[in-house]
All heavy atoms as a GROMACS GRO file, in nm:
protein
  581
    1ILE      N    1   1.333   2.578  -3.286
    1ILE     CA    2   1.462   2.561  -3.218
    1ILE      C    3   1.556   2.668  -3.271
    1ILE      O    4   1.584   2.673  -3.390
    1ILE     CB    5   1.519   2.420  -3.241
    1ILE    CG1    6   1.424   2.317  -3.182
    1ILE    CG2    7   1.659   2.410  -3.182
    1ILE    CD1    8   1.465   2.173  -3.208
    2LEU      N    9   1.601   2.754  -3.183
    2LEU     CA   10   1.687   2.865  -3.222
    2LEU      C   11   1.835   2.827  -3.222
    2LEU      O   12   1.912   2.882  -3.299
    2LEU     CB   13   1.664   2.985  -3.130
    2LEU     CG   14   1.519   3.038  -3.129
    2LEU    CD1   15   1.503   3.148  -3.026
    2LEU    CD2   16   1.479   3.085  -3.268
    3TYR      N   17   1.874   2.737  -3.134
    3TYR     CA   18   2.012   2.690  -3.134
    3TYR      C   19   2.022   2.561  -3.054
    3TYR      O   20   1.934   2.528  -2.976
    3TYR     CB   21   2.109   2.795  -3.079
    3TYR     CG   22   2.102   2.815  -2.930
    3TYR    CD1   23   2.188   2.745  -2.845
    3TYR    CD2   24   2.013   2.904  -2.874
    3TYR    CE1   25   2.182   2.763  -2.709
    3TYR    CE2   26   2.007   2.923  -2.738
    3TYR     CZ   27   2.092   2.853  -2.656
    3TYR     OH   28   2.085   2.870  -2.520
    4GLN      N   29   2.131   2.490  -3.078
    4GLN     CA   30   2.160   2.369  -3.003
    4GLN      C   31   2.298   2.383  -2.940
    4GLN      O   32   2.388   2.444  -3.000
    4GLN     CB   33   2.162   2.247  -3.095
    4GLN     CG   34   2.026   2.209  -3.149
    4GLN     CD   35   2.036   2.088  -3.239
    4GLN    OE1   36   2.105   2.091  -3.340
    4GLN    NE2   37   1.967   1.982  -3.201
    5ALA      N   38   2.313   2.328  -2.823
    5ALA     CA   39   2.442   2.326  -2.756
    5ALA      C   40   2.466   2.186  -2.702
    5ALA      O   41   2.372   2.120  -2.656
    5ALA     CB   42   2.444   2.427  -2.641
    6TYR      N   43   2.587   2.140  -2.711
    6TYR     CA   44   2.624   2.009  -2.658
    6TYR      C   45   2.706   2.028  -2.533
    6TYR      O   46   2.789   2.119  -2.524
    6TYR     CB   47   2.705   1.930  -2.762
    6TYR     CG   48   2.623   1.888  -2.880
    6TYR    CD1   49   2.611   1.968  -2.992
    6TYR    CD2   50   2.555   1.766  -2.879
    6TYR    CE1   51   2.534   1.931  -3.100
    6TYR    CE2   52   2.478   1.728  -2.987
    6TYR     CZ   53   2.468   1.810  -3.097
    6TYR     OH   54   2.391   1.771  -3.203
    7ASN      N   55   2.682   1.942  -2.436
    7ASN     CA   56   2.760   1.947  -2.314
    7ASN      C   57   2.752   1.810  -2.247
    7ASN      O   58   2.665   1.730  -2.276
    7ASN     CB   59   2.707   2.054  -2.219
    7ASN     CG   60   2.814   2.111  -2.130
    7ASN    OD1   61   2.913   2.043  -2.100
    7ASN    ND2   62   2.797   2.235  -2.090
    8THR      N   63   2.845   1.786  -2.159
    8THR     CA   64   2.842   1.663  -2.080
    8THR      C   65   2.763   1.692  -1.954
    8THR      O   66   2.734   1.807  -1.922
    8THR     CB   67   2.985   1.619  -2.044
    8THR    OG1   68   3.050   1.727  -1.977
    8THR    CG2   69   3.062   1.581  -2.168
    9GLY      N   70   2.727   1.590  -1.882
    9GLY     CA   71   2.650   1.614  -1.762
    9GLY      C   72   2.637   1.490  -1.677
    9GLY      O   73   2.700   1.388  -1.703
   10GLY      N   74   2.556   1.501  -1.578
   10GLY     CA   75   2.539   1.396  -1.479
   10GLY      C   76   2.628   1.427  -1.360
   10GLY      O   77   2.739   1.477  -1.374
   11SER      N   78   2.577   1.399  -1.243
   11SER     CA   79   2.648   1.435  -1.121
   11SER      C   80   2.792   1.384  -1.115
   11SER      O   81   2.883   1.462  -1.090
   11SER     CB   82   2.569   1.387  -1.000
   11SER     OG   83   2.634   1.422  -0.881
   12PRO      N   84   2.818   1.254  -1.140
   12PRO     CA   85   2.957   1.207  -1.129
   12PRO      C   86   3.052   1.279  -1.225
   12PRO      O   87   3.162   1.318  -1.187
   12PRO     CB   88   2.948   1.057  -1.161
   12PRO     CG   89   2.806   1.020  -1.130
   12PRO     CD   90   2.726   1.142  -1.166
   13TYR      N   91   3.008   1.297  -1.350
   13TYR     CA   92   3.095   1.362  -1.447
   13TYR      C   93   3.114   1.509  -1.414
   13TYR      O   94   3.224   1.563  -1.427
   13TYR     CB   95   3.042   1.344  -1.589
   13TYR     CG   96   3.146   1.376  -1.693
   13TYR    CD1   97   3.246   1.284  -1.721
   13TYR    CD2   98   3.148   1.496  -1.759
   13TYR    CE1   99   3.345   1.313  -1.814
   13TYR    CE2  100   3.246   1.526  -1.852
   13TYR     CZ  101   3.344   1.433  -1.879
   13TYR     OH  102   3.441   1.463  -1.970
   14ASN      N  103   3.008   1.575  -1.370
   14ASN     CA  104   3.021   1.716  -1.332
   14ASN      C  105   3.118   1.733  -1.215
   14ASN      O  106   3.194   1.831  -1.211
   14ASN     CB  107   2.884   1.774  -1.295
   14ASN     CG  108   2.795   1.791  -1.416
   14ASN    OD1  109   2.840   1.792  -1.530
   14ASN    ND2  110   2.666   1.804  -1.391
   15ILE      N  111   3.116   1.639  -1.122
   15ILE     CA  112   3.210   1.646  -1.009
   15ILE      C  113   3.353   1.628  -1.059
   15ILE      O  114   3.444   1.702  -1.019
   15ILE     CB  115   3.174   1.541  -0.902
   15ILE    CG1  116   3.044   1.581  -0.833
   15ILE    CG2  117   3.288   1.526  -0.800
   15ILE    CD1  118   2.984   1.475  -0.744
   16LEU      N  119   3.376   1.531  -1.149
   16LEU     CA  120   3.511   1.512  -1.205
   16LEU      C  121   3.560   1.638  -1.274
   16LEU      O  122   3.674   1.680  -1.255
   16LEU     CB  123   3.512   1.396  -1.304
   16LEU     CG  124   3.515   1.256  -1.249
   16LEU    CD1  125   3.497   1.154  -1.361
   16LEU    CD2  126   3.644   1.230  -1.174
   17LYS      N  127   3.474   1.699  -1.355
   17LYS     CA  128   3.514   1.820  -1.426
   17LYS      C  129   3.542   1.935  -1.329
   17LYS      O  130   3.637   2.010  -1.347
   17LYS     CB  131   3.408   1.862  -1.527
   17LYS     CG  132   3.408   1.774  -1.651
   17LYS     CD  133   3.305   1.814  -1.752
   17LYS     CE  134   3.336   1.944  -1.820
   17LYS     NZ  135   3.250   1.970  -1.937
   18GLY      N  136   3.460   1.946  -1.226
   18GLY     CA  137   3.483   2.050  -1.126
   18GLY      C  138   3.615   2.031  -1.054
   18GLY      O  139   3.692   2.127  -1.035
   19LEU      N  140   3.645   1.907  -1.015
   19LEU     CA  141   3.772   1.878  -0.949
   19LEU      C  142   3.889   1.908  -1.042
   19LEU      O  143   3.992   1.962  -1.000
   19LEU     CB  144   3.776   1.732  -0.904
   19LEU     CG  145   3.687   1.697  -0.785
   19LEU    CD1  146   3.679   1.546  -0.768
   19LEU    CD2  147   3.738   1.765  -0.658
   20SER      N  148   3.873   1.876  -1.170
   20SER     CA  149   3.978   1.904  -1.267
   20SER      C  150   4.004   2.054  -1.278
   20SER      O  151   4.119   2.099  -1.276
   20SER     CB  152   3.940   1.847  -1.404
   20SER     OG  153   4.034   1.884  -1.502
   21ARG      N  154   3.897   2.131  -1.287
   21ARG     CA  155   3.910   2.277  -1.299
   21ARG      C  156   3.970   2.341  -1.175
   21ARG      O  157   4.032   2.446  -1.182
   21ARG     CB  158   3.775   2.339  -1.332
   21ARG     CG  159   3.729   2.304  -1.472
   21ARG     CD  160   3.594   2.360  -1.502
   21ARG     NE  161   3.553   2.323  -1.637
   21ARG     CZ  162   3.432   2.334  -1.683
   21ARG    NH1  163   3.336   2.381  -1.606
   21ARG    NH2  164   3.403   2.297  -1.806
   22MET      N  165   3.949   2.276  -1.059
   22MET     CA  166   4.007   2.328  -0.935
   22MET      C  167   4.151   2.283  -0.916
   22MET      O  168   4.214   2.319  -0.817
   22MET     CB  169   3.923   2.283  -0.815
   22MET     CG  170   3.786   2.349  -0.812
   22MET     SD  171   3.691   2.316  -0.660
   22MET     CE  172   3.679   2.138  -0.659
   23GLY      N  173   4.201   2.202  -1.010
   23GLY     CA  174   4.340   2.157  -1.001
   23GLY      C  175   4.362   2.048  -0.898
   23GLY      O  176   4.465   2.049  -0.829
   24ALA      N  177   4.271   1.954  -0.888
   24ALA     CA  178   4.283   1.846  -0.790
   24ALA      C  179   4.422   1.781  -0.800
   24ALA      O  180   4.468   1.752  -0.909
   24ALA     CB  181   4.175   1.741  -0.813
   25PRO      N  182   4.488   1.759  -0.687
   25PRO     CA  183   4.624   1.703  -0.687
   25PRO      C  184   4.627   1.551  -0.696
   25PRO      O  185   4.729   1.490  -0.668
   25PRO     CB  186   4.681   1.751  -0.553
   25PRO     CG  187   4.562   1.756  -0.464
   25PRO     CD  188   4.446   1.799  -0.552
   26PHE      N  189   4.515   1.489  -0.733
   26PHE     CA  190   4.508   1.344  -0.743
   26PHE      C  191   4.448   1.306  -0.877
   26PHE      O  192   4.388   1.389  -0.947
   26PHE     CB  193   4.426   1.284  -0.627
   26PHE     CG  194   4.297   1.358  -0.600
   26PHE    CD1  195   4.183   1.333  -0.673
   26PHE    CD2  196   4.293   1.455  -0.501
   26PHE    CE1  197   4.065   1.401  -0.649
   26PHE    CE2  198   4.175   1.525  -0.475
   26PHE     CZ  199   4.061   1.498  -0.550
   27LYS      N  200   4.464   1.179  -0.913
   27LYS     CA  201   4.418   1.128  -1.041
   27LYS      C  202   4.266   1.126  -1.046
   27LYS      O  203   4.199   1.085  -0.951
   27LYS     CB  204   4.473   0.988  -1.063
   27LYS     CG  205   4.436   0.924  -1.193
   27LYS     CD  206   4.499   0.787  -1.203
   27LYS     CE  207   4.456   0.716  -1.329
   27LYS     NZ  208   4.516   0.584  -1.340
   28LEU      N  209   4.211   1.169  -1.159
   28LEU     CA  210   4.068   1.167  -1.182
   28LEU      C  211   4.038   1.064  -1.290
   28LEU      O  212   4.102   1.065  -1.396
   28LEU     CB  213   4.018   1.304  -1.227
   28LEU     CG  214   4.047   1.419  -1.130
   28LEU    CD1  215   4.012   1.552  -1.193
   28LEU    CD2  216   3.969   1.398  -1.000
   29SER      N  217   3.943   0.974  -1.265
   29SER     CA  218   3.912   0.867  -1.359
   29SER      C  219   3.763   0.855  -1.380
   29SER      O  220   3.685   0.865  -1.286
   29SER     CB  221   3.963   0.732  -1.308
   29SER     OG  222   4.101   0.734  -1.292
   30GLY      N  223   3.725   0.833  -1.506
   30GLY     CA  224   3.587   0.806  -1.539
   30GLY      C  225   3.566   0.656  -1.558
   30GLY      O  226   3.657   0.586  -1.603
   31ILE      N  227   3.449   0.609  -1.524
   31ILE     CA  228   3.415   0.468  -1.542
   31ILE      C  229   3.275   0.463  -1.604
   31ILE      O  230   3.184   0.529  -1.556
   31ILE     CB  231   3.414   0.392  -1.408
   31ILE    CG1  232   3.550   0.399  -1.341
   31ILE    CG2  233   3.370   0.248  -1.427
   31ILE    CD1  234   3.552   0.342  -1.200
   32GLY      N  235   3.260   0.386  -1.711
   32GLY     CA  236   3.128   0.375  -1.773
   32GLY      C  237   3.136   0.318  -1.913
   32GLY      O  238   3.239   0.262  -1.954
   33ILE      N  239   3.028   0.334  -1.985
   33ILE     CA  240   3.018   0.283  -2.122
   33ILE      C  241   2.961   0.394  -2.210
   33ILE      O  242   2.862   0.459  -2.173
   33ILE     CB  243   2.926   0.159  -2.131
   33ILE    CG1  244   2.979   0.046  -2.043
   33ILE    CG2  245   2.911   0.112  -2.275
   33ILE    CD1  246   2.885  -0.073  -2.032
   34VAL      N  247   3.023   0.414  -2.325
   34VAL     CA  248   2.969   0.504  -2.426
   34VAL      C  249   2.960   0.428  -2.556
   34VAL      O  250   3.025   0.325  -2.574
   34VAL     CB  251   3.057   0.631  -2.445
   34VAL    CG1  252   3.060   0.715  -2.319
   34VAL    CG2  253   3.198   0.596  -2.489
   35GLY      N  254   2.880   0.477  -2.647
   35GLY     CA  255   2.872   0.416  -2.779
   35GLY      C  256   2.984   0.469  -2.868
   35GLY      O  257   3.054   0.564  -2.833
   36ASP      N  258   2.998   0.409  -2.985
   36ASP     CA  259   3.101   0.457  -3.078
   36ASP      C  260   3.041   0.560  -3.174
   36ASP      O  261   3.079   0.570  -3.290
   36ASP     CB  262   3.166   0.340  -3.154
   36ASP     CG  263   3.070   0.263  -3.243
   36ASP    OD1  264   2.948   0.282  -3.231
   36ASP    OD2  265   3.118   0.182  -3.324
   37ASP      N  266   2.950   0.640  -3.121
   37ASP     CA  267   2.885   0.746  -3.198
   37ASP      C  268   2.949   0.882  -3.168
   37ASP      O  269   3.044   0.890  -3.090
   37ASP     CB  270   2.735   0.747  -3.168
   37ASP     CG  271   2.704   0.763  -3.019
   37ASP    OD1  272   2.799   0.771  -2.937
   37ASP    OD2  273   2.586   0.766  -2.984
   38SER      N  274   2.896   0.986  -3.228
   38SER     CA  275   2.955   1.119  -3.209
   38SER      C  276   2.944   1.167  -3.065
   38SER      O  277   3.032   1.238  -3.016
   38SER     CB  278   2.890   1.221  -3.304
   38SER     OG  279   2.751   1.232  -3.278
   39ASN      N  280   2.838   1.128  -2.993
   39ASN     CA  281   2.826   1.167  -2.852
   39ASN      C  282   2.932   1.099  -2.766
   39ASN      O  283   2.988   1.160  -2.675
   39ASN     CB  284   2.687   1.135  -2.799
   39ASN     CG  285   2.580   1.222  -2.858
   39ASN    OD1  286   2.605   1.337  -2.893
   39ASN    ND2  287   2.459   1.171  -2.869
   40GLY      N  288   2.962   0.973  -2.795
   40GLY     CA  289   3.067   0.903  -2.723
   40GLY      C  290   3.203   0.966  -2.748
   40GLY      O  291   3.283   0.985  -2.655
   41VAL      N  292   3.229   1.000  -2.872
   41VAL     CA  293   3.356   1.067  -2.908
   41VAL      C  294   3.366   1.201  -2.835
   41VAL      O  295   3.471   1.237  -2.782
   41VAL     CB  296   3.367   1.086  -3.061
   41VAL    CG1  297   3.484   1.176  -3.097
   41VAL    CG2  298   3.379   0.951  -3.130
   42TYR      N  299   3.254   1.274  -2.829
   42TYR     CA  300   3.252   1.404  -2.760
   42TYR      C  301   3.291   1.387  -2.613
   42TYR      O  302   3.371   1.465  -2.559
   42TYR     CB  303   3.112   1.466  -2.773
   42TYR     CG  304   3.100   1.602  -2.711
   42TYR    CD1  305   3.136   1.716  -2.782
   42TYR    CD2  306   3.053   1.618  -2.581
   42TYR    CE1  307   3.125   1.841  -2.726
   42TYR    CE2  308   3.042   1.744  -2.524
   42TYR     CZ  309   3.078   1.855  -2.597
   42TYR     OH  310   3.068   1.980  -2.540
   43ILE      N  311   3.235   1.286  -2.547
   43ILE     CA  312   3.266   1.262  -2.406
   43ILE      C  313   3.413   1.225  -2.387
   43ILE      O  314   3.481   1.277  -2.298
   43ILE     CB  315   3.173   1.154  -2.348
   43ILE    CG1  316   3.031   1.209  -2.339
   43ILE    CG2  317   3.222   1.104  -2.212
   43ILE    CD1  318   2.926   1.105  -2.307
   44LEU      N  319   3.464   1.134  -2.470
   44LEU     CA  320   3.603   1.092  -2.457
   44LEU      C  321   3.698   1.209  -2.483
   44LEU      O  322   3.799   1.225  -2.412
   44LEU     CB  323   3.632   0.976  -2.551
   44LEU     CG  324   3.554   0.847  -2.519
   44LEU    CD1  325   3.579   0.743  -2.627
   44LEU    CD2  326   3.588   0.794  -2.382
   45ASP      N  327   3.667   1.292  -2.581
   45ASP     CA  328   3.749   1.412  -2.607
   45ASP      C  329   3.744   1.509  -2.490
   45ASP      O  330   3.844   1.570  -2.454
   45ASP     CB  331   3.704   1.483  -2.735
   45ASP     CG  332   3.740   1.408  -2.862
   45ASP    OD1  333   3.824   1.316  -2.856
   45ASP    OD2  334   3.684   1.442  -2.968
   46ASP      N  335   3.626   1.521  -2.428
   46ASP     CA  336   3.611   1.609  -2.313
   46ASP      C  337   3.692   1.558  -2.194
   46ASP      O  338   3.748   1.638  -2.118
   46ASP     CB  339   3.463   1.622  -2.276
   46ASP     CG  340   3.437   1.739  -2.185
   46ASP    OD1  341   3.466   1.854  -2.225
   46ASP    OD2  342   3.387   1.716  -2.072
   47CYS      N  343   3.701   1.426  -2.180
   47CYS     CA  344   3.786   1.368  -2.074
   47CYS      C  345   3.931   1.411  -2.094
   47CYS      O  346   3.998   1.453  -1.999
   47CYS     CB  347   3.776   1.216  -2.074
   47CYS     SG  348   3.624   1.150  -2.005
   48ILE      N  349   3.978   1.399  -2.218
   48ILE     CA  350   4.117   1.437  -2.247
   48ILE      C  351   4.138   1.585  -2.214
   48ILE      O  352   4.236   1.622  -2.150
   48ILE     CB  353   4.150   1.407  -2.395
   48ILE    CG1  354   4.151   1.257  -2.418
   48ILE    CG2  355   4.284   1.469  -2.434
   48ILE    CD1  356   4.154   1.217  -2.565
   49LYS      N  357   4.045   1.668  -2.259
   49LYS     CA  358   4.053   1.813  -2.237
   49LYS      C  359   4.060   1.847  -2.088
   49LYS      O  360   4.125   1.943  -2.049
   49LYS     CB  361   3.932   1.879  -2.302
   49LYS     CG  362   3.921   2.027  -2.282
   49LYS     CD  363   3.795   2.080  -2.351
   49LYS     CE  364   3.759   2.216  -2.301
   49LYS     NZ  365   3.630   2.260  -2.352
   50ASN      N  366   3.994   1.766  -2.005
   50ASN     CA  367   3.986   1.794  -1.861
   50ASN      C  368   4.076   1.705  -1.776
   50ASN      O  369   4.056   1.696  -1.655
   50ASN     CB  370   3.840   1.783  -1.816
   50ASN     CG  371   3.757   1.898  -1.866
   50ASN    OD1  372   3.766   2.009  -1.814
   50ASN    ND2  373   3.679   1.875  -1.970
   51ASN      N  374   4.172   1.640  -1.839
   51ASN     CA  375   4.268   1.553  -1.767
   51ASN      C  376   4.199   1.445  -1.684
   51ASN      O  377   4.238   1.418  -1.571
   51ASN     CB  378   4.360   1.637  -1.678
   51ASN     CG  379   4.443   1.733  -1.759
   51ASN    OD1  380   4.502   1.695  -1.860
   51ASN    ND2  381   4.446   1.859  -1.719
   52ILE      N  382   4.096   1.386  -1.742
   52ILE     CA  383   4.024   1.276  -1.677
   52ILE      C  384   4.066   1.146  -1.746
   52ILE      O  385   4.052   1.134  -1.868
   52ILE     CB  386   3.872   1.296  -1.687
   52ILE    CG1  387   3.832   1.424  -1.611
   52ILE    CG2  388   3.798   1.175  -1.633
   52ILE    CD1  389   3.689   1.468  -1.634
   53ASP      N  390   4.119   1.052  -1.670
   53ASP     CA  391   4.161   0.923  -1.724
   53ASP      C  392   4.039   0.849  -1.776
   53ASP      O  393   3.943   0.826  -1.704
   53ASP     CB  394   4.231   0.843  -1.614
   53ASP     CG  395   4.285   0.710  -1.662
   53ASP    OD1  396   4.260   0.672  -1.778
   53ASP    OD2  397   4.353   0.645  -1.582
   54LYS      N  398   4.043   0.811  -1.903
   54LYS     CA  399   3.927   0.746  -1.966
   54LYS      C  400   3.950   0.598  -1.993
   54LYS      O  401   3.869   0.535  -2.060
   54LYS     CB  402   3.892   0.819  -2.096
   54LYS     CG  403   4.003   0.821  -2.198
   54LYS     CD  404   3.964   0.903  -2.320
   54LYS     CE  405   4.071   0.902  -2.424
   54LYS     NZ  406   4.097   0.776  -2.487
   55ARG      N  407   4.055   0.541  -1.938
   55ARG     CA  408   4.085   0.401  -1.967
   55ARG      C  409   3.978   0.304  -1.920
   55ARG      O  410   3.966   0.194  -1.973
   55ARG     CB  411   4.220   0.361  -1.906
   55ARG     CG  412   4.338   0.424  -1.980
   55ARG     CD  413   4.467   0.382  -1.920
   55ARG     NE  414   4.480   0.451  -1.790
   55ARG     CZ  415   4.578   0.431  -1.705
   55ARG    NH1  416   4.672   0.344  -1.731
   55ARG    NH2  417   4.583   0.498  -1.593
   56MET      N  418   3.896   0.345  -1.823
   56MET     CA  419   3.790   0.256  -1.774
   56MET      C  420   3.654   0.292  -1.832
   56MET      O  421   3.551   0.246  -1.784
   56MET     CB  422   3.788   0.257  -1.621
   56MET     CG  423   3.917   0.197  -1.565
   56MET     SD  424   3.912   0.166  -1.389
   56MET     CE  425   3.793   0.035  -1.381
   57ILE      N  426   3.655   0.373  -1.938
   57ILE     CA  427   3.532   0.401  -2.011
   57ILE      C  428   3.533   0.313  -2.134
   57ILE      O  429   3.616   0.327  -2.223
   57ILE     CB  430   3.521   0.550  -2.050
   57ILE    CG1  431   3.520   0.638  -1.925
   57ILE    CG2  432   3.394   0.572  -2.134
   57ILE    CD1  433   3.519   0.786  -1.955
   58LYS      N  434   3.442   0.217  -2.136
   58LYS     CA  435   3.435   0.122  -2.247
   58LYS      C  436   3.356   0.183  -2.362
   58LYS      O  437   3.255   0.250  -2.342
   58LYS     CB  438   3.366  -0.006  -2.200
   58LYS     CG  439   3.353  -0.110  -2.309
   58LYS     CD  440   3.278  -0.232  -2.262
   58LYS     CE  441   3.263  -0.326  -2.380
   58LYS     NZ  442   3.174  -0.437  -2.352
   59VAL      N  443   3.404   0.160  -2.483
   59VAL     CA  444   3.333   0.202  -2.603
   59VAL      C  445   3.265   0.079  -2.661
   59VAL      O  446   3.331  -0.019  -2.696
   59VAL     CB  447   3.429   0.264  -2.707
   59VAL    CG1  448   3.353   0.301  -2.834
   59VAL    CG2  449   3.500   0.386  -2.649
   60GLN      N  450   3.134   0.083  -2.668
   60GLN     CA  451   3.058  -0.029  -2.722
   60GLN      C  452   3.040  -0.009  -2.872
   60GLN      O  453   2.970   0.083  -2.916
   60GLN     CB  454   2.923  -0.041  -2.654
   60GLN     CG  455   2.846  -0.162  -2.698
   60GLN     CD  456   2.724  -0.189  -2.613
   60GLN    OE1  457   2.706  -0.129  -2.508
   60GLN    NE2  458   2.640  -0.278  -2.659
   61LEU      N  459   3.103  -0.096  -2.950
   61LEU     CA  460   3.092  -0.086  -3.094
   61LEU      C  461   2.948  -0.105  -3.138
   61LEU      O  462   2.880  -0.198  -3.094
   61LEU     CB  463   3.183  -0.189  -3.161
   61LEU     CG  464   3.332  -0.175  -3.130
   61LEU    CD1  465   3.411  -0.286  -3.198
   61LEU    CD2  466   3.384  -0.039  -3.173
   62GLY      N  467   2.900  -0.017  -3.224
   62GLY     CA  468   2.763  -0.023  -3.270
   62GLY      C  469   2.663   0.030  -3.169
   62GLY      O  470   2.543   0.029  -3.194
   63GLY      N  471   2.712   0.075  -3.055
   63GLY     CA  472   2.624   0.124  -2.950
   63GLY      C  473   2.597   0.273  -2.962
   63GLY      O  474   2.664   0.344  -3.037
   64PHE      N  475   2.498   0.318  -2.891
   64PHE     CA  476   2.462   0.458  -2.888
   64PHE      C  477   2.480   0.512  -2.747
   64PHE      O  478   2.442   0.447  -2.650
   64PHE     CB  479   2.317   0.478  -2.932
   64PHE     CG  480   2.292   0.437  -3.075
   64PHE    CD1  481   2.241   0.312  -3.103
   64PHE    CD2  482   2.324   0.522  -3.178
   64PHE    CE1  483   2.219   0.272  -3.234
   64PHE    CE2  484   2.302   0.484  -3.310
   64PHE     CZ  485   2.250   0.359  -3.338
   65THR      N  486   2.537   0.630  -2.736
   65THR     CA  487   2.557   0.694  -2.607
   65THR      C  488   2.426   0.758  -2.562
   65THR      O  489   2.360   0.826  -2.641
   65THR     CB  490   2.666   0.802  -2.619
   65THR    OG1  491   2.785   0.742  -2.672
   65THR    CG2  492   2.698   0.866  -2.486
   66SER      N  493   2.390   0.735  -2.437
   66SER     CA  494   2.266   0.794  -2.387
   66SER      C  495   2.279   0.947  -2.382
   66SER      O  496   2.388   1.001  -2.367
   66SER     CB  497   2.232   0.739  -2.249
   66SER     OG  498   2.329   0.777  -2.155
   67PHE      N  499   2.167   1.014  -2.395
   67PHE     CA  500   2.167   1.160  -2.389
   67PHE      C  501   2.031   1.209  -2.345
   67PHE      O  502   1.932   1.135  -2.345
   67PHE     CB  503   2.205   1.222  -2.525
   67PHE     CG  504   2.103   1.197  -2.634
   67PHE    CD1  505   2.002   1.288  -2.658
   67PHE    CD2  506   2.109   1.081  -2.710
   67PHE    CE1  507   1.908   1.264  -2.758
   67PHE    CE2  508   2.017   1.057  -2.810
   67PHE     CZ  509   1.914   1.149  -2.835
   68THR      N  510   2.025   1.334  -2.308
   68THR     CA  511   1.901   1.397  -2.268
   68THR      C  512   1.885   1.525  -2.347
   68THR      O  513   1.979   1.604  -2.358
   68THR     CB  514   1.903   1.431  -2.118
   68THR    OG1  515   1.923   1.311  -2.044
   68THR    CG2  516   1.774   1.498  -2.073
   69ASP      N  517   1.768   1.547  -2.403
   69ASP     CA  518   1.736   1.674  -2.467
   69ASP      C  519   1.675   1.766  -2.363
   69ASP      O  520   1.583   1.726  -2.291
   69ASP     CB  521   1.636   1.656  -2.581
   69ASP     CG  522   1.697   1.594  -2.705
   69ASP    OD1  523   1.815   1.621  -2.733
   69ASP    OD2  524   1.627   1.518  -2.774
   70VAL      N  525   1.727   1.886  -2.355
   70VAL     CA  526   1.670   1.987  -2.266
   70VAL      C  527   1.619   2.100  -2.354
   70VAL      O  528   1.692   2.152  -2.437
   70VAL     CB  529   1.776   2.041  -2.166
   70VAL    CG1  530   1.716   2.150  -2.079
   70VAL    CG2  531   1.832   1.927  -2.082
   71VAL      N  532   1.493   2.136  -2.336
   71VAL     CA  533   1.432   2.241  -2.417
   71VAL      C  534   1.391   2.355  -2.323
   71VAL      O  535   1.327   2.332  -2.221
   71VAL     CB  536   1.309   2.187  -2.493
   71VAL    CG1  537   1.246   2.295  -2.576
   71VAL    CG2  538   1.348   2.067  -2.579
   72THR      N  539   1.429   2.477  -2.360
   72THR     CA  540   1.396   2.594  -2.280
   72THR      C  541   1.316   2.691  -2.365
   72THR      O  542   1.354   2.722  -2.476
   72THR     CB  543   1.524   2.663  -2.230
   72THR    OG1  544   1.602   2.568  -2.158
   72THR    CG2  545   1.491   2.778  -2.138
   73GLU      N  546   1.207   2.739  -2.310
   73GLU     CA  547   1.124   2.837  -2.379
   73GLU      C  548   1.193   2.972  -2.370
   73GLU      O  549   1.233   3.017  -2.261
   73GLU     CB  550   0.986   2.842  -2.314
   73GLU     CG  551   0.896   2.940  -2.381
   73GLU     CD  552   0.767   2.962  -2.304
   73GLU    OE1  553   0.770   2.960  -2.180
   73GLU    OE2  554   0.667   2.985  -2.371
   74LYS      N  555   1.210   3.040  -2.482
   74LYS     CA  556   1.285   3.165  -2.486
   74LYS      C  557   1.223   3.278  -2.402
   74LYS      O  558   1.295   3.342  -2.327
   74LYS     CB  559   1.302   3.212  -2.631
   74LYS     CG  560   1.389   3.335  -2.643
   74LYS     CD  561   1.412   3.374  -2.786
   74LYS     CE  562   1.502   3.496  -2.790
   74LYS     NZ  563   1.526   3.540  -2.925
   75PRO      N  564   1.093   3.304  -2.410
   75PRO     CA  565   1.039   3.419  -2.337
   75PRO      C  566   1.058   3.413  -2.184
   75PRO      O  567   1.081   3.514  -2.122
   75PRO     CB  568   0.890   3.419  -2.372
   75PRO     CG  569   0.882   3.348  -2.502
   75PRO     CD  570   0.991   3.244  -2.497
   76THR      N  571   1.049   3.295  -2.128
   76THR     CA  572   1.056   3.286  -1.981
   76THR      C  573   1.181   3.215  -1.930
   76THR      O  574   1.207   3.215  -1.811
   76THR     CB  575   0.934   3.211  -1.926
   76THR    OG1  576   0.934   3.077  -1.977
   76THR    CG2  577   0.805   3.281  -1.962
   77GLY      N  578   1.256   3.151  -2.022
   77GLY     CA  579   1.376   3.080  -1.982
   77GLY      C  580   1.344   2.956  -1.905
   77GLY      O  581   1.424   2.892  -1.845
   0.00000   0.00000   0.00000
């Protein structure tokens, strides 16, 4: 493993972020559940950064935020 990068993803969240970057003139809100782990904190911080209302994102104490590992082979990408 040469490097790691963290990012948010999933179609609904990507759409919210895209609308935020385009300056949508309406309120953007996320709905879901994250754990109280570092990945959950990362998502909630990203919501703030992108002006996405996170009041309907529940934080489950002791829970783990789901994630996906993506691995890319360097020679062929």
